[in-house]
Z-matrix of the N, CA and C atoms (Angstrom, degrees):
N
C 1 1.509
C 2 1.589 1 102.59
N 3 1.408 2 114.69 1 127.02
C 4 1.283 3 120.95 2 -176.88
C 5 1.568 4 109.87 3 -95.99
N 6 1.291 5 125.26 4 130.57
C 7 1.373 6 123.88 5 -171.60
C 8 1.636 7 102.53 6 -112.48
N 9 1.221 8 114.87 7 125.57
C 10 1.496 9 117.88 8 177.75
C 11 1.534 10 117.59 9 -65.84
N 12 1.260 11 118.05 10 132.76
C 13 1.414 12 121.97 11 -176.30
C 14 1.449 13 119.16 12 95.07
N 15 1.374 14 113.35 13 -1.42
C 16 1.481 15 121.24 14 -179.73
C 17 1.629 16 100.82 15 -91.35
N 18 1.363 17 114.47 16 135.47
C 19 1.397 18 118.45 17 176.44
C 20 1.465 19 107.22 18 -118.03
N 21 1.335 20 117.68 19 142.61
C 22 1.343 21 130.23 20 171.71
C 23 1.540 22 113.92 21 -61.22
N 24 1.290 23 123.90 22 114.42
C 25 1.388 24 128.78 23 170.70
C 26 1.501 25 107.33 24 -82.28
N 27 1.343 26 123.60 25 122.13
C 28 1.285 27 125.42 26 -170.12
C 29 1.537 28 125.01 27 -87.05
N 30 1.315 29 110.94 28 8.59
C 31 1.429 30 116.70 29 -174.66
C 32 1.481 31 115.96 30 -140.69
N 33 1.379 32 117.42 31 18.15
C 34 1.487 33 122.79 32 -176.48
C 35 1.465 34 113.73 33 -107.85
N 36 1.337 35 125.52 34 -3.63
C 37 1.448 36 126.43 35 -176.68
C 38 1.470 37 117.42 36 64.63
N 39 1.396 38 116.21 37 30.11
C 40 1.465 39 123.80 38 179.59
C 41 1.548 40 107.13 39 -133.95
N 42 1.397 41 107.69 40 157.33
C 43 1.647 42 112.13 41 170.84
C 44 1.390 43 108.29 42 -90.92
N 45 1.181 44 119.17 43 93.26
C 46 1.591 45 123.84 44 -174.71
C 47 1.669 46 108.00 45 -77.51
N 48 1.290 47 118.09 46 -26.48
C 49 1.439 48 117.27 47 177.14
C 50 1.369 49 118.42 48 -105.51
N 51 1.437 50 118.80 49 17.03
C 52 1.381 51 129.62 50 171.15
C 53 1.501 52 112.38 51 49.90
N 54 1.276 53 120.37 52 45.35
C 55 1.476 54 130.14 53 169.77
C 56 1.481 55 115.06 54 -99.36
N 57 1.279 56 122.76 55 -4.65
C 58 1.477 57 126.52 56 -178.38
C 59 1.567 58 110.36 57 83.58
N 60 1.469 59 112.29 58 4.44
C 61 1.431 60 111.60 59 179.59
C 62 1.641 61 109.82 60 -118.35
N 63 1.275 62 113.41 61 137.03
C 64 1.495 63 116.29 62 -175.34
C 65 1.539 64 111.67 63 -114.04
N 66 1.492 65 105.63 64 136.74
C 67 1.371 66 114.77 65 -179.94
C 68 1.495 67 125.04 66 38.02
N 69 1.348 68 126.53 67 -118.27
C 70 1.435 69 119.18 68 -178.75
C 71 1.520 70 116.06 69 -71.84
N 72 1.244 71 119.33 70 -3.61
C 73 1.495 72 125.18 71 173.33
C 74 1.584 73 111.64 72 -87.15
N 75 1.338 74 115.23 73 -0.81
C 76 1.472 75 125.76 74 -179.87
C 77 1.523 76 103.02 75 -101.16
N 78 1.399 77 114.42 76 120.46
C 79 1.485 78 113.47 77 173.96
C 80 1.511 79 118.59 78 -59.69
N 81 1.307 80 117.13 79 -13.10
C 82 1.444 81 125.13 80 174.81
C 83 1.581 82 106.73 81 -66.37
N 84 1.237 83 122.06 82 -28.22
C 85 1.318 84 123.35 83 -177.73
C 86 1.576 85 115.44 84 -91.90
N 87 1.303 86 113.33 85 115.21
C 88 1.538 87 117.33 86 -176.12
C 89 1.487 88 103.50 87 -109.78
N 90 1.310 89 113.61 88 118.17
C 91 1.446 90 117.70 89 178.79
C 92 1.463 91 114.21 90 -141.19
N 93 1.288 92 114.83 91 155.72
C 94 1.492 93 110.83 92 -178.70
C 95 1.620 94 111.51 93 -85.66
N 96 1.293 95 108.60 94 137.23
C 97 1.456 96 111.29 95 178.74
C 98 1.524 97 112.71 96 -73.62
N 99 1.323 98 120.66 97 118.56
C 100 1.340 99 121.79 98 177.42
C 101 1.466 100 118.11 99 -79.37
N 102 1.372 101 118.89 100 116.68
C 103 1.436 102 117.93 101 -172.51
C 104 1.577 103 107.06 102 -97.01
N 105 1.219 104 114.89 103 132.18
C 106 1.473 105 120.63 104 177.60
C 107 1.368 106 111.12 105 -59.72
N 108 1.246 107 122.07 106 134.33
C 109 1.501 108 125.01 107 177.35
C 110 1.532 109 107.49 108 -113.52
N 111 1.295 110 114.05 109 128.88
C 112 1.570 111 119.27 110 166.83
C 113 1.466 112 111.57 111 -84.82
N 114 1.308 113 112.37 112 138.06
C 115 1.549 114 115.83 113 164.12
C 116 1.374 115 116.66 114 -79.92
N 117 1.391 116 113.49 115 -9.85
C 118 1.571 117 119.88 116 179.68
C 119 1.492 118 101.75 117 -93.76
N 120 1.260 119 119.00 118 125.23
C 121 1.395 120 123.55 119 169.43
C 122 1.591 121 115.44 120 -64.55
N 123 1.282 122 119.76 121 141.78
C 124 1.410 123 120.53 122 171.21
C 125 1.587 124 108.89 123 59.94
N 126 1.346 125 120.29 124 41.35
C 127 1.336 126 122.96 125 -167.49
C 128 1.802 127 114.10 126 -68.33
N 129 1.218 128 110.62 127 -18.59
C 130 1.538 129 107.87 128 174.91
C 131 1.597 130 109.36 129 -113.93
N 132 1.274 131 118.25 130 21.43
C 133 1.520 132 123.51 131 167.67
C 134 1.529 133 109.67 132 60.24
N 135 1.335 134 117.38 133 25.99
C 136 1.434 135 117.60 134 172.60
C 137 1.497 136 118.18 135 -79.86
N 138 1.364 137 122.29 136 -29.84
C 139 1.409 138 126.70 137 -175.73
C 140 1.563 139 103.33 138 -83.88
N 141 1.396 140 117.97 139 123.56
C 142 1.392 141 123.73 140 -173.66
C 143 1.520 142 110.11 141 -124.16
N 144 1.372 143 113.31 142 153.05
C 145 1.443 144 119.76 143 167.31
C 146 1.378 145 106.74 144 -95.97
N 147 1.294 146 118.48 145 -35.59
C 148 1.589 147 120.30 146 -175.81
C 149 1.578 148 102.22 147 -146.37
N 150 1.334 149 120.00 148 165.31
C 151 1.475 150 123.84 149 170.73
C 152 1.509 151 105.38 150 -94.15
N 153 1.363 152 113.60 151 119.70
C 154 1.455 153 118.15 152 179.05
C 155 1.502 154 112.04 153 -57.79
N 156 1.376 155 111.77 154 137.26
C 157 1.490 156 121.25 155 -177.05
C 158 1.472 157 109.69 156 -111.52
N 159 1.240 158 121.61 157 -16.44
C 160 1.479 159 126.02 158 -171.29
C 161 1.604 160 105.55 159 -153.84
N 162 1.318 161 110.24 160 174.83
C 163 1.580 162 112.16 161 170.29
C 164 1.489 163 117.40 162 -70.85
N 165 1.250 164 118.11 163 169.74
C 166 1.516 165 122.04 164 178.09
C 167 1.419 166 113.06 165 70.88
N 168 1.266 167 120.48 166 23.83
C 169 1.584 168 123.01 167 -179.66
C 170 1.425 169 118.44 168 -115.55
N 171 1.459 170 113.56 169 51.40
C 172 1.436 171 119.90 170 -179.06
C 173 1.526 172 108.82 171 -66.98
N 174 1.343 173 116.10 172 -25.98
C 175 1.481 174 120.83 173 173.25
C 176 1.486 175 114.35 174 -57.27
N 177 1.350 176 123.36 175 -16.34
C 178 1.447 177 123.95 176 171.55
C 179 1.516 178 108.14 177 -71.22
N 180 1.143 179 123.89 178 -31.37
C 181 1.522 180 122.58 179 -177.65
C 182 1.553 181 110.12 180 -81.69
N 183 1.274 182 114.80 181 119.39
C 184 1.485 183 121.94 182 -172.37
C 185 1.474 184 110.64 183 -57.91
N 186 1.411 185 116.13 184 135.50
C 187 1.435 186 128.96 185 176.64
C 188 1.590 187 115.37 186 72.90
N 189 1.369 188 117.92 187 -11.88
C 190 1.411 189 116.03 188 -177.06
C 191 1.491 190 109.29 189 -86.12
N 192 1.338 191 118.66 190 150.25
C 193 1.466 192 128.12 191 -171.38
C 194 1.407 193 111.87 192 -117.08
N 195 1.321 194 121.50 193 127.51
C 196 1.457 195 123.04 194 173.94
C 197 1.500 196 105.63 195 -74.75
N 198 1.320 197 115.45 196 99.91
C 199 1.471 198 122.67 197 -164.76
C 200 1.503 199 113.06 198 -80.39
N 201 1.406 200 121.68 199 -12.60
C 202 1.401 201 124.51 200 -173.61
C 203 1.497 202 108.56 201 -137.14
N 204 1.334 203 116.78 202 166.01
C 205 1.496 204 122.26 203 176.23
C 206 1.502 205 108.55 204 -64.85
N 207 1.366 206 119.38 205 -49.23
C 208 1.489 207 116.30 206 173.65
C 209 1.501 208 109.77 207 -60.20
N 210 1.412 209 118.42 208 136.52
C 211 1.494 210 117.19 209 -170.73
C 212 1.482 211 113.78 210 -98.27
N 213 1.300 212 111.57 211 134.15
C 214 1.336 213 120.62 212 171.42
C 215 1.641 214 117.25 213 -81.00
N 216 1.308 215 114.75 214 140.42
C 217 1.516 216 119.75 215 -174.44
C 218 1.453 217 110.91 216 -86.90
N 219 1.163 218 124.70 217 140.06
C 220 1.570 219 137.26 218 176.70
C 221 1.576 220 104.18 219 -112.07
N 222 1.284 221 117.86 220 112.95
C 223 1.397 222 118.76 221 178.85
C 224 1.579 223 107.04 222 -119.01
N 225 1.303 224 115.09 223 146.20
C 226 1.396 225 123.15 224 -177.03
C 227 1.526 226 109.71 225 -155.28
N 228 1.278 227 117.03 226 142.17
C 229 1.466 228 124.55 227 -176.86
C 230 1.554 229 112.58 228 -54.00
N 231 1.388 230 112.99 229 -22.98
C 232 1.527 231 115.31 230 -173.25
C 233 1.518 232 108.20 231 -77.83
N 234 1.346 233 115.66 232 -18.25
C 235 1.519 234 112.43 233 179.32
C 236 1.609 235 111.26 234 -152.24
N 237 1.221 236 114.53 235 -113.91
C 238 1.587 237 121.96 236 177.22
C 239 1.464 238 110.83 237 -51.83
N 240 1.327 239 118.11 238 122.32
C 241 1.431 240 125.69 239 172.28
C 242 1.414 241 118.84 240 -120.34
N 243 1.328 242 120.33 241 24.76
C 244 1.463 243 120.89 242 172.79
C 245 1.611 244 104.77 243 111.73
N 246 1.367 245 110.78 244 174.49
C 247 1.533 246 121.95 245 175.00
C 248 1.466 247 108.50 246 -68.05
N 249 1.382 248 113.28 247 135.24
C 250 1.373 249 115.26 248 -180.00
C 251 1.532 250 116.02 249 -50.41
N 252 1.431 251 114.07 250 -45.12
C 253 1.506 252 119.31 251 -179.57
C 254 1.562 253 111.82 252 -71.43
N 255 1.387 254 113.60 253 -22.51
C 256 1.455 255 112.33 254 -170.83
C 257 1.634 256 106.00 255 -127.64
N 258 1.283 257 125.41 256 67.61
C 259 1.375 258 130.83 257 -176.50
C 260 1.545 259 108.30 258 -64.15
N 261 1.285 260 124.15 259 146.99
C 262 1.416 261 119.80 260 178.86
C 263 1.595 262 104.45 261 -82.30
N 264 1.363 263 113.56 262 154.78
C 265 1.523 264 117.41 263 179.12
C 266 1.396 265 113.33 264 -65.26
N 267 1.405 266 112.80 265 141.42
C 268 1.495 267 123.95 266 -177.08
C 269 1.539 268 109.20 267 -117.78
N 270 1.268 269 125.41 268 154.14
C 271 1.496 270 118.62 269 -3.46
C 272 1.371 271 117.62 270 -80.22
N 273 1.433 272 119.41 271 152.28
C 274 1.499 273 120.43 272 178.24
C 275 1.629 274 105.68 273 -57.43
N 276 1.261 275 111.73 274 143.81
C 277 1.398 276 119.33 275 -171.10
C 278 1.695 277 111.32 276 -71.12
N 279 1.293 278 121.36 277 -22.48
C 280 1.341 279 120.20 278 -177.95
C 281 1.490 280 115.24 279 -152.99
N 282 1.464 281 115.28 280 67.42
C 283 1.452 282 116.66 281 178.43
C 284 1.452 283 106.58 282 112.70
N 285 1.392 284 113.96 283 -151.43
C 286 1.511 285 120.09 284 -174.49
C 287 1.501 286 115.26 285 -112.90
N 288 1.355 287 113.97 286 8.65
C 289 1.541 288 114.30 287 176.66
C 290 1.390 289 112.38 288 -127.81
N 291 1.367 290 113.07 289 152.76
C 292 1.508 291 122.55 290 175.55
C 293 1.483 292 109.77 291 -145.01
N 294 1.312 293 118.24 292 165.87
C 295 1.437 294 126.35 293 173.09
C 296 1.686 295 105.52 294 -109.71
N 297 1.294 296 111.73 295 146.42
C 298 1.464 297 116.08 296 178.09
C 299 1.521 298 103.34 297 -125.69
N 300 1.342 299 120.20 298 140.16
C 301 1.497 300 117.40 299 173.20
C 302 1.651 301 104.35 300 -149.33
N 303 1.299 302 110.73 301 170.36
C 304 1.441 303 123.44 302 -169.67
C 305 1.556 304 101.99 303 -118.66
N 306 1.370 305 113.79 304 145.48
C 307 1.430 306 117.91 305 171.23
C 308 1.644 307 101.47 306 -128.87
N 309 1.278 308 113.80 307 81.05
C 310 1.421 309 123.00 308 -174.45
C 311 1.539 310 106.88 309 91.89
N 312 1.338 311 112.06 310 164.46
C 313 1.488 312 123.30 311 173.80
C 314 1.321 313 121.84 312 -159.88
N 315 1.254 314 126.44 313 168.20
C 316 1.499 315 132.39 314 175.16
C 317 1.536 316 105.23 315 -117.76
N 318 1.380 317 109.53 316 122.71
C 319 1.587 318 112.41 317 173.49
C 320 1.497 319 109.73 318 -101.01
N 321 1.301 320 112.12 319 151.28
C 322 1.582 321 114.51 320 173.44
C 323 1.506 322 104.22 321 105.42
N 324 1.395 323 108.13 322 157.79
C 325 1.477 324 116.94 323 169.86
C 326 1.461 325 116.08 324 90.13
N 327 1.226 326 114.98 325 3.99
C 328 1.436 327 115.44 326 162.52
C 329 1.465 328 137.96 327 123.88
N 330 1.292 329 122.60 328 -30.54
C 331 1.519 330 116.39 329 -168.58
C 332 1.539 331 112.24 330 -102.16
N 333 1.256 332 118.34 331 0.60
C 334 1.401 333 124.25 332 170.32
C 335 1.545 334 113.16 333 80.34
N 336 1.384 335 115.46 334 -5.78
C 337 1.342 336 121.69 335 171.83
C 338 1.466 337 114.31 336 -78.90
N 339 1.409 338 112.93 337 -8.39
C 340 1.424 339 119.37 338 -178.49
C 341 1.486 340 113.24 339 83.59
N 342 1.323 341 118.43 340 0.17
C 343 1.435 342 121.82 341 -177.29
C 344 1.509 343 109.35 342 -76.59
N 345 1.436 344 115.32 343 -35.93
C 346 1.459 345 124.08 344 174.83
C 347 1.512 346 112.86 345 52.67
N 348 1.323 347 119.48 346 -154.14
C 349 1.458 348 125.30 347 177.39
C 350 1.600 349 109.60 348 -122.80
N 351 1.237 350 106.01 349 -166.15
C 352 1.543 351 112.80 350 -176.55
C 353 1.496 352 106.87 351 -75.09
N 354 1.307 353 123.57 352 -14.97
C 355 1.526 354 122.41 353 177.79
C 356 1.499 355 107.88 354 -94.20
N 357 1.286 356 119.28 355 14.11
C 358 1.537 357 118.88 356 175.88
C 359 1.471 358 113.63 357 -83.09
N 360 1.416 359 118.71 358 172.31
C 361 1.413 360 122.20 359 177.86
C 362 1.506 361 114.23 360 -85.98
N 363 1.237 362 116.98 361 116.06
C 364 1.476 363 118.41 362 -177.43
C 365 1.483 364 110.22 363 -71.43
N 366 1.369 365 111.72 364 140.83
C 367 1.495 366 121.29 365 -178.00
C 368 1.491 367 104.15 366 -126.54
N 369 1.271 368 131.25 367 79.12
C 370 1.366 369 126.38 368 -175.59
C 371 1.548 370 114.76 369 -75.99
N 372 1.335 371 115.42 370 -22.93
C 373 1.490 372 114.54 371 179.94
C 374 1.638 373 111.15 372 -94.97
N 375 1.337 374 114.54 373 15.38
C 376 1.392 375 114.92 374 172.21
C 377 1.519 376 107.40 375 -79.11
N 378 1.226 377 120.91 376 105.88
C 379 1.463 378 129.36 377 -178.47
C 380 1.593 379 109.39 378 -121.83
N 381 1.347 380 109.29 379 133.64
C 382 1.522 381 114.41 380 -176.52
C 383 1.572 382 100.29 381 -110.34
N 384 1.315 383 117.66 382 126.54
C 385 1.503 384 121.34 383 177.34
C 386 1.449 385 110.29 384 -119.53
N 387 1.295 386 117.09 385 149.97
C 388 1.476 387 120.60 386 170.94
C 389 1.485 388 108.38 387 -125.48
N 390 1.302 389 116.20 388 153.11
C 391 1.577 390 116.47 389 -176.37
C 392 1.540 391 106.96 390 -140.34
N 393 1.198 392 111.28 391 159.61
C 394 1.530 393 125.59 392 175.30
C 395 1.458 394 113.65 393 -148.98
N 396 1.317 395 122.14 394 135.87
C 397 1.374 396 123.62 395 170.31
C 398 1.389 397 113.41 396 -81.64
N 399 1.496 398 112.60 397 124.89
C 400 1.526 399 116.48 398 -173.93
C 401 1.552 400 110.74 399 -63.62
N 402 1.273 401 111.12 400 158.95
C 403 1.452 402 114.66 401 175.40
C 404 1.584 403 117.13 402 -70.66
N 405 1.317 404 108.53 403 -23.35
C 406 1.439 405 113.09 404 172.02
C 407 1.525 406 106.90 405 -159.75
N 408 1.438 407 114.74 406 148.86
C 409 1.392 408 113.42 407 -168.64
C 410 1.601 409 116.30 408 -66.94
N 411 1.269 410 113.67 409 154.62
C 412 1.540 411 119.03 410 173.87
C 413 1.547 412 104.64 411 -71.91
N 414 1.390 413 111.79 412 142.53
C 415 1.492 414 118.28 413 177.75
C 416 1.455 415 111.02 414 -111.87
N 417 1.333 416 114.46 415 146.31
C 418 1.410 417 122.63 416 -175.01
C 419 1.552 418 106.09 417 -71.86
N 420 1.358 419 115.83 418 144.37
C 421 1.386 420 123.67 419 -173.72
C 422 1.482 421 121.49 420 69.89
N 423 1.292 422 118.88 421 5.82
C 424 1.380 423 128.19 422 174.72
C 425 1.633 424 111.34 423 -100.52
N 426 1.207 425 119.40 424 131.55
C 427 1.397 426 124.38 425 -177.84
C 428 1.669 427 109.45 426 -84.14
N 429 1.335 428 120.74 427 130.54
C 430 1.291 429 124.51 428 176.83
C 431 1.534 430 108.56 429 -124.82
N 432 1.428 431 112.38 430 150.59
C 433 1.357 432 117.37 431 174.86
C 434 1.503 433 114.75 432 -118.66
N 435 1.187 434 119.38 433 124.40
C 436 1.477 435 128.48 434 -179.89
C 437 1.604 436 107.73 435 -100.11
N 438 1.360 437 112.44 436 117.88
C 439 1.487 438 115.83 437 -179.40
C 440 1.602 439 103.92 438 -127.25
N 441 1.365 440 109.82 439 131.20
C 442 1.421 441 118.48 440 178.81
C 443 1.522 442 109.33 441 -159.43
N 444 1.431 443 115.52 442 164.68
C 445 1.425 444 117.68 443 -175.83
C 446 1.611 445 102.12 444 -112.40
N 447 1.292 446 118.70 445 148.86
C 448 1.436 447 124.79 446 176.90
C 449 1.523 448 104.35 447 -128.00
N 450 1.224 449 122.94 448 127.46
C 451 1.452 450 128.59 449 170.29
C 452 1.483 451 110.28 450 -128.62
N 453 1.325 452 112.64 451 160.50
C 454 1.492 453 123.17 452 -175.05
C 455 1.552 454 107.53 453 -123.17
N 456 1.364 455 109.86 454 140.11
C 457 1.447 456 113.11 455 -176.07
C 458 1.559 457 111.06 456 -77.58
N 459 1.296 458 113.15 457 -19.91
C 460 1.519 459 114.30 458 175.11
C 461 1.508 460 107.16 459 -142.68
N 462 1.249 461 123.22 460 107.46
C 463 1.454 462 129.01 461 -171.19
C 464 1.511 463 108.03 462 -63.77
N 465 1.254 464 119.22 463 -37.75
C 466 1.484 465 121.19 464 -176.24
C 467 1.503 466 116.71 465 -73.47
N 468 1.417 467 115.56 466 -34.58
C 469 1.491 468 120.16 467 -174.66
C 470 1.555 469 108.65 468 -101.84
N 471 1.332 470 121.85 469 -11.64
C 472 1.410 471 124.80 470 -176.00
C 473 1.631 472 109.06 471 -72.47
N 474 1.349 473 114.68 472 115.05
C 475 1.493 474 116.46 473 -178.17
C 476 1.596 475 111.50 474 -66.53
N 477 1.316 476 114.73 475 169.64
C 478 1.458 477 115.19 476 174.84
C 479 1.512 478 107.44 477 -65.49
N 480 1.329 479 124.06 478 152.67
C 481 1.425 480 125.60 479 -179.50
C 482 1.426 481 111.99 480 -138.31
N 483 1.365 482 111.66 481 143.55
C 484 1.628 483 118.39 482 173.68
C 485 1.490 484 99.22 483 -102.43
N 486 1.453 485 109.76 484 138.32
C 487 1.355 486 115.61 485 168.71
C 488 1.552 487 109.21 486 -105.77
N 489 1.290 488 120.01 487 132.01
C 490 1.399 489 123.68 488 -173.77
C 491 1.544 490 108.09 489 -125.40
N 492 1.309 491 118.02 490 144.14
C 493 1.480 492 131.03 491 174.08
C 494 1.521 493 109.33 492 -103.99
N 495 1.188 494 125.30 493 126.38
C 496 1.465 495 129.92 494 172.12
C 497 1.546 496 104.15 495 -119.39
N 498 1.423 497 112.78 496 144.54
C 499 1.454 498 120.59 497 177.62
C 500 1.526 499 107.79 498 -127.52
N 501 1.216 500 110.63 499 161.19
C 502 1.413 501 122.81 500 174.91
C 503 1.572 502 110.56 501 -143.99
N 504 1.185 503 125.81 502 149.11
C 505 1.400 504 128.96 503 179.09
C 506 1.599 505 112.21 504 -87.43
N 507 1.425 506 114.94 505 -2.80
C 508 1.385 507 116.16 506 -179.02
C 509 1.568 508 109.24 507 -143.34
N 510 1.343 509 117.72 508 117.29
C 511 1.422 510 116.82 509 -171.85
C 512 1.517 511 113.94 510 -70.25
N 513 1.265 512 115.67 511 -6.76
C 514 1.617 513 123.92 512 175.54
C 515 1.408 514 108.00 513 -64.97
N 516 1.423 515 118.65 514 -22.77
C 517 1.478 516 121.28 515 173.83
C 518 1.385 517 119.12 516 -67.88
N 519 1.363 518 118.49 517 -3.52
C 520 1.391 519 121.59 518 -179.37
C 521 1.575 520 107.43 519 -110.88
N 522 1.282 521 125.09 520 139.05
C 523 1.475 522 121.78 521 -0.95
C 524 1.540 523 110.29 522 -78.21
N 525 1.307 524 117.72 523 173.18
C 526 1.478 525 127.94 524 -175.71
C 527 1.458 526 105.88 525 -124.93
N 528 1.357 527 117.13 526 160.05
C 529 1.481 528 119.71 527 176.43
C 530 1.537 529 118.68 528 61.89
N 531 1.306 530 115.36 529 25.44
C 532 1.512 531 117.60 530 177.99
C 533 1.439 532 111.67 531 -56.94
N 534 1.336 533 113.47 532 134.88
C 535 1.483 534 117.30 533 -178.78
C 536 1.555 535 117.80 534 85.97
N 537 1.360 536 114.62 535 -8.12
C 538 1.437 537 118.70 536 -172.89
C 539 1.603 538 103.35 537 -119.55
N 540 1.378 539 115.73 538 98.28
C 541 1.393 540 119.53 539 174.91
C 542 1.566 541 114.02 540 -64.95
N 543 1.375 542 117.29 541 -26.97
C 544 1.445 543 118.19 542 -177.44
C 545 1.565 544 108.77 543 -94.56
N 546 1.343 545 118.93 544 26.01
C 547 1.519 546 109.55 545 -179.26
C 548 1.528 547 104.54 546 -89.68
N 549 1.358 548 105.82 547 101.18
C 550 1.419 549 116.42 548 -178.14
C 551 1.472 550 110.15 549 -117.59
């Protein structure tokens, strides 16, 4: 039953004008759609300088920085999509591009991917980092939310992993550890 004179209040979770439509689902409510803004530029790796043709080409993803001597992989459906024996999980969470990295590796034993076998050389300090200069600085006392997806090429062989964020007040500090493969 519609009662004349009642107005939909657009933020209280109720059908104030009794037309079976609530808040933003009611055409009586005109509101600005708030678009989430990422402080990380090119967060879904869609903007490219080039289409990656092989591993270690993070430089093809616009504005991303290869932040360490060990090289991060950029995979995009236009070209390189990972090691044949270790393809990344699909579908990609947000578009056609993703970044791949290692937290340690085993060398030797065969497949060229560096995964090797149990007889290979352990390199626990082989850490691949990626960096980006934020669109604006983070401010003290403000809460921020980082949202990202993590997938593993081999659920059974992938070790537990800690994800860490590092910051710098000056983007000229990236990359770091140049010439030091074991800068972990």
